[in-house]
C-alpha positions in Angstrom: 64.9 130.3 185.7 65.5 134.1 184.9 64.0 136.8 182.3 67.5 137.1 180.5 67.0 133.8 180.2 63.8 133.7 178.6 64.7 136.4 176.5 67.1 134.2 175.1 65.4 131.6 174.3 62.5 133.5 172.9 64.4 134.9 170.2 67.0 131.1 169.9 63.3 129.8 168.4 62.2 132.5 166.8 65.5 131.9 164.9 65.1 128.2 164.0 61.2 128.9 162.9 62.8 131.9 160.5 65.1 129.7 159.2 62.8 126.5 159.0 60.3 129.1 157.3 62.5 130.4 155.0 64.3 127.0 153.9 60.5 124.9 152.9 58.9 128.2 151.6 61.7 129.1 149.3 61.4 127.3 145.4 64.0 129.3 143.9 67.4 130.4 143.5 68.6 133.6 143.4 70.7 134.0 140.4 74.1 133.6 140.7 76.8 135.5 138.3 78.9 133.3 135.9 82.1 134.0 137.6 81.1 132.2 140.7 80.5 128.9 141.0 77.1 127.8 142.0 76.5 125.2 144.7 76.0 122.2 143.7 72.5 121.0 145.3 72.9 118.2 149.0 70.6 115.6 148.9 68.4 117.1 151.3 67.8 120.0 148.7 65.7 118.8 146.0 62.5 118.2 147.7 62.2 121.3 147.8 63.3 122.3 145.1 62.3 122.9 141.4 65.1 123.0 139.5 67.9 124.5 139.7 72.0 125.0 138.1 74.4 122.2 138.7 77.4 123.6 136.8 79.3 119.7 137.5 76.0 117.7 136.9 76.7 115.3 134.3 73.5 116.3 130.9 71.1 114.0 130.8 69.8 115.2 127.8 71.3 119.0 125.5 69.3 121.5 124.1 70.5 124.2 121.0 69.5 127.4 122.6 70.0 129.4 119.1 67.0 130.4 116.9 65.5 128.1 116.0 65.9 126.2 119.7 67.0 122.8 118.6 64.9 120.0 121.7 62.4 119.8 123.9 64.1 116.7 126.1 62.5 114.2 128.1 63.7 113.5 131.4 63.2 111.8 134.7 63.0 113.4 138.4 66.4 114.6 139.7 68.7 114.7 135.7 70.1 118.0 133.7 69.1 119.4 130.9 72.4 121.5 129.4 71.1 124.1 127.6 74.3 125.3 125.2 73.9 128.7 123.5 76.6 129.7 120.1 75.4 133.4 119.9 74.1 136.1 121.8 74.2 136.5 125.2 70.1 135.0 125.7 68.8 133.4 129.1 68.0 130.9 130.4 64.5 131.6 132.4 61.3 129.8 133.5 58.5 130.9 132.3 54.7 131.2 132.8 51.7 130.3 130.8 51.0 134.0 130.0 54.6 134.5 128.5 56.3 136.3 130.8 58.8 134.9 133.5 57.0 132.8 136.7 57.4 135.3 140.2 60.6 133.0 142.2 62.3 131.0 139.2 64.4 127.8 139.5 66.4 129.3 137.1 66.8 132.7 135.7 70.3 133.1 133.6 72.0 135.5 131.3 74.6 133.7 129.3 77.1 136.6 129.3 80.0 134.9 126.7 79.4 132.1 124.3 79.4 129.8 123.5 78.5 129.0 126.7 76.6 126.3 128.6 74.4 126.2 131.0 73.4 122.6 132.8 69.5 122.5 135.4 69.2 120.2 137.3 64.5 119.1 137.1 64.0 117.6 140.6 60.5 117.3 140.6 57.7 115.9 137.8 56.2 118.2 135.0 56.4 120.4 132.7 58.7 123.1 133.1 58.5 125.6 130.0 62.0 127.6 129.9 62.7 130.7 127.5 64.8 133.6 126.9 63.5 137.1 128.6 65.0 138.6 125.7 64.0 137.0 122.6 60.4 135.5 122.5 60.6 133.2 120.4 63.3 131.3 122.6 60.9 128.4 124.1 61.2 125.3 124.6 59.2 122.3 127.0 61.6 120.5 129.5 59.4 117.5 129.6 60.3 116.0 133.8 58.8 112.5 134.9 
């Protein structure tokens, strides 16, 4: 094997490592504009995700995403919740305990038209505090078993 072949193999190995690290180490999604449909996670993705927008998923529960917020659902891992806004342009954002969006939220979507619905599938058990970045009183907890 000459130096050129060794260099190509090294570049290929590094590319595989970078892709593997990016897939395993990232638990967040970049928000997708409302005009572009979000991809439905494949069977291999849910293990790495906490939650994600899944517009084609059937909702197991709904939250009326207005003031006052109505709904604090308990669902099973892998089920979806529909957040339904009838007025304004709120966000549906994963919050931390300090009253601000978590770093790398699994959902952070602005609803730009009303009425509008965003469907979010929750893959990992736990309590997810969901709030609006624009209205501090808009928040709920989704309990995932």
